[in-house]
N, C-alpha and C positions, 0 to 999 in steps of 0.2 A: 047591171047586168053582166054577164061570165063573157068573156074573151075566149078566142078560140083558133088559133092558129093550123092552119090544114096547108102541110108541104107533101103534096102531091103531082105525079108527072102525067098521068092522064087527065085531058077536058071532062071526059062525061065522068069519071068518078069525082072529079075534084067539084063537079057543078053537082053532079047526086047528094054528096058530103055537108056543101055549102047550102043545100037548100033543105034538107032535114034539119040540122044546126040550125039555120034559120029561122025557122017555120016552127022548133022548139024555143026559140028566146032568147039564143047563143049571137055574140060579135062574132062574128066569121072573116077573118081575114084568111087570102090563097096565098101561096107560093107554087114557082114549078120547080122549080130548082134549086141547087145547094147556098150557088152567093145571092140572089133573091130574100132565101130563106133563113140565112144568116144578117142579113139587113135587117127586114124585121125582128130578131129577135132582140138585134140590138137598139134598134130603135123604140120597141116598146114592150110592155107587161101582158104577159099572157096568165090564164089561168091552166090551159092544158095546150100541148100541140099535139096533133096528130101529122104521123110522121109515116111515108111512102118507104115500104123496108124495098123499094129497087134504088133509091136516093143511097141506098148504105152500101150502095157498091164501089164507093171509094175506099179507099186502103184504111185499115184498121178503127171504121165506121168514123172518120173524118169529121162527119156531119156533126152523127151526133156528139161525140168527143167536145166537138167544136163546141158546141149549144153550150154543153156542161161547163166549158172553161171559162164560156163567158159570164161566167157563177146566175144563168137561166134556172130558178128550181123549177120550174113549172112540170109536171108530171107526160111522161112522153107515150106517147098511144100508138103502138107500130100497128100500122096494115100492111097486107099485101090483097094487090087486086089483083 
């Protein structure tokens, strides 16, 4: 089963993505902010990461840079809701 990390700040959007991916057979982990997202990427292996672009408002895309600097090589899909 493929593991997907969804990092989305809005509950409704996060729930809809989780529901759709779960129905398609993916294992889905959801996080709502930078701190919990980084904790999740450091604790587990993911096949893909879905990332809310609003969470990239940190200086110099720090969340995405932090994920990459931790040697997480999963593809990152950026979404805007």
